[in-house]
N, C-alpha and C positions, 0 to 999 in steps of 0.2 A: 493518600491514594496510591495504590500499588500499580495499577495498569490502566492506561487510557488507549482506546482503540478508535481511530478516526475512520469514517466511512464516507469517502467523497462520492457524490451522486449527482449526475446530470441526467435528468429524465429517467430516473430509475425507481419510480414510485412502486410499481408492481413488485420489483425485486426487494425493495426495502421492507415491504409488508411481510415478506418471508424471512429475509435475512436477519433483521433486527431481533425478532423474538427468538430465533435460533441462537444468535450471539448471546443474548441475555441468559437463556437457559444454560448454555454451555459454559460461559464464563462464571456462572454462579457456582460451578463445581470447584473453582480455584479457591485457595485460601487467600484472604485479603480482599480489599476493596477494588472495584473496577468501575469504569464508566465507558459509555459508548457515545461518541460524538458524531452525529450524522450531519453532513454538510450538503445543503442544497446549493449546487453550483449553477446558478443562473438557469434553473430548470424552467421549461415551458409547459410541463404536464402538471399533475396535481401533487407534486412532491411536498409542497408546503402543507397541504391539508393532511397528507399521510404522516408527516413528521409531527403535526399537532396532535394527532390521535396517538401516535407511538409514545410521545413524551408524557402524555397523560397516563398512559397504560403502564409504562415502565419507568420507575423513578431513577434508574441508572442511565437513562437515555437523555441526551441533550441535543437540541437542534441548533444549527448555525447556518446563516445565509451568507454566501459569498457571491457577489454580483458579477465579478470578473471571471468569465469562463476560462478554465484551464485546470488540468489535472493537478498540477503543482500548486496552483492558487487555492484549490479546494483543500488539499492536504495541509498546506501551511496555515490556512484559516482555522482548520480544526485543531492542529497542534498548538496554535496560539492560545486555545482555550483548555488544553489538556493539563491535568493536575497530577498525573501519574509519575512515578519514578521510572517506570518503563512505559514507553509510548510507541505508537506505530499505526499502521493502517492496513485495511483490507479493501479490495475492490467491491463495489456494490452489485456486481453482476451475478452473484450467486453461483459462480463457477468454482469457488473454493469452499471447503467445509469450515464451519465455525470451530470444530475440534482442531483444525490445523493451527489456530492461534494458540490453543492450550499447549500443543506439542512444541511449538516454537518458543513459547514463553518458558516452559519448563526446561528446555535445553539451554536457553539463555541464562536463566537464573542458576541452574544446577552447575553449569560449566563456567559460570562467571564471565560470560561473553558480554561484549558491549553492543553487538549487532548480530541478529540472527534472522534468517529469511527463508522463505519457501523456495524450493526448486521443483518446477513442474515436470513430472515424468511423462506426461502426455499432453496433447494439444487438441483442441476441437475447433480450430479456426482455418482449416484448409491447408493444402500442400504449399501454396505460395507463401503464406505467413510462416509456415514451418521452416522453409528454406531461408527466408529472410532472417528469421530468428537465429538459425544456426550460424549463418554468416556473420551476423551482427555480434553474437556472443563470442565467437572465435576471434574476431578482430578486436573486440573490446579487451578480452583477456590478454591478447598479445600486446596491445598498446599500453595497458595499465598494469600488466604483471599481476593480474588477479586470478586466483585459483578457483573462485566461486563460479558456479554455472548459473545459467538463467538469471542474468543481471536484473531483469525487470520483474522477477518472481515476487509475488505477494501472497500472503501477508509478510510485511517487514516490521520487525520490532527492534528497538534500540533504547539505550539508556538515555535519560534526560541529560546527563552530564555530556555524553557524546553530542547530542543534538544541540545543546547550548553552545558548545565549542566549535561545532562544524560550520555554522553560518550557512545553512542550506538556503538557496535563494531561487531555484528554478521554479518558474510559474507554469511550465508546460510539462510534457511527458518526460522530459529529461531529469526530473526529480529523482527517479529511481537510480540511474547511473551516477548522478551527482553524489548521492548518499554513499554509494559504494566507493567511488573515487576518493572522497574525502576520508572515509573510514580507512581505506588502504594507505593513503598518504599519512594518516595520523598514527598508523601502526596499531590500531585497536584490534582486539580479538574478535573474529567473526566466525559464524557457523551457518550451516544451512540444513534444512529438513526436507526430505523428498515428500511430495504430495501428489495426489491424483485429482484431477479436476473434472467438472461436469460441463456438459454443453449448456450454453446460454438458452434459457427458455423464454425470457421476457426482455423487451427492449432491444437495442442494437448497439454494437461496439462503436465507440467514438474514435477509434484508430483509423486513420485515413492514409492514402499514399503520401500525402504531405508530411505525415508524422515520421515516415522513414527518412525523408530528406532532412527534417528537423533534427532527428537523432544523430545522423552522420555529421551534420554541420557542428552541432554542439560537442560531439565526441572529439572531433579533431581540434576544436577550439580549446577544450580542456587539456588535450594531449600536448598542445603547443605551450601550455602554461607550466608544464612540469619543470 
């Protein structure tokens, strides 16, 4: 298996119905085998029924259930089932294009990177979130000496070798920065691809005010470990 893409989803049934077929069509243009692992993360909508239909319709799609709610928990549950030499994830909210994965995958393989990610060139979640993001990314780059922008940008792809060695453990939203921190400290080659996003049309964001506090606490905890 060449590529495994995890789609963590909490109450994203409507988005999965659109995203998964787009992913399958787009990834089929790549050479090599691929798989899409959609993770129902303790959803209370009809995500289970949606995944049952999608897995019957698309042989490349597998459904996984993760009962413990958490963005990191869902991603780690999906990655535990991944068989690809390159693995990674994309948000289920349909704000990123499936083609973004292809562009990131091609850059990673052609330039022999070990991690490659998206950097969002626009945002559709309001001025307050934009300001918080700018402050957070600036502080993160200063503390961890990282040149990458948009630390939480998705899709993120990385080699299986890096993932197996990194020991990623965050069960919450900090999984994105943890991956970057451990990649930076390991000295792996990283890259980024600029992308443009779409407004969310279905469902609602799971990011809350408490998420910002959680990020800051975890960020300083990792900084003290250096």
